[in-house]
N, C-alpha and C positions, 0 to 999 in steps of 0.2 A: 473541491478544496475549501469551499465556503463553509463546510461542516466540520472543519478541524478546530479543536481546542488545544493549541500547542502548549500553553502553560499547564493545562489540566491533563496532558498526555493522553488524549482521547479524541476520537472522531466519530461522528454520527453516521450510521448506515441508514440512509433515508428510506430505501425500499423495504428494509426489515425493521425499522424503528427500534434499533438498539445501538449501543456504543461499543466501539473497538477501543481497547486500551493498550498502551505500549509502555515500555520501560525506558530508563534513562539513556541507554545507548541509542535507541531510535529517536528519542526526544532531541538528542544532540545533532542527529543527522537531518531531521526533517527541515529545519530552517534553511539549511544549505540547499536542499532540494526545492523548496518552495520559492526562495528568493523574494522578489518583489511582487510575485503573482498573488492575487486575492480571489480569483475565480477560475473555473475550468477544472479539467482532470488533474489529478496529482502527478501521476506517472505518464510521461509523454514519450512518444516515439522519437527517434533520432531526426527524422525529416518530416517535412510537410507532406500531406497526401497529394497525389496527383489529381488533376481535374476529373478524371473518370472514376475515381474511387473516393469521392467526397463523403466523409462520415456526417452523422447528424450534428447539429450545432452544439448539443450538449457534450459531444465527444471531441470538440475542438477547443484548444486554449485560445481565448480571445486576445492574449498578449503576443503569443508566438505563432499562432496559426497551425501548430503541430497537433496531431491527433493523439487520442488516448492510446497508451501502450496496450497491446493485446495481452490477454492472459497467457497465451502460449509464449510470447516473447518475454514477458515478465518472469515466467517460470524458468525459461532457459537462462536468463541473466542471473536469477537467484541461485540456480544450481551451479552455475559457473563461479559465482562469487563465494559460495560456501563449500566448494570442493575441499579446501584445506582443513575445514572444520569437521567434515564428515569422516568418521573412522573408516568407512568403506571406500572413501575417495570419490564417490559419484556426485556429491553435492546433495543438499536438501531440497525438497520440493516445497511449494507453497502450502500444500496440504500438511506437511510436517510442521511448518511454521504456525499455521492456524491451530493445530491441535496441541502443540507444545505450549502455546499461550493459554489455551483453554484449560489444560491440565494444571498449569501454574495457578490460574485463578481459582480453580476448584480446590486446590490444596490450601491456598491462603484464605479463602472465604469461609471454609468450614461448612458444617451442615446448615441448611436453610430451615428457618422456623416459619410456620404458617400462622 
C-alpha cells in the first residue's frame, strides 16, 4: 500500500518496476478500501491467520493483523461482483480486468516513437 499514488490514480509494482493506472471509478473506491492504513497489503482476508499458518511479515497488515488476500480468493470475489456486468453471466476474471486496462492504454497512448 505504501506504493499507491491515490491522487495520481496509479500504484507502483515494485517487483516489476512499472506503474499500474486506474480510472475514476476505482479512484473513488480505493480510499474506502484503504481507510487509515498506510502500510501492508491492500487487499486483506476476512480473518486473521491461525498460528499454524502464519504468513510472512510482508503479507500481514500491521494495523489489523489480517493477511494478504490470496489471488484465488480475489478472483472468486471479483467474478461474483461482476456477474451482473458480464453478458454471459459468469463474471469477469482478473485476467480480463488486466487486459481490458492494457487495451485501453494502448488505444489512448497511440504509437510509440523511439
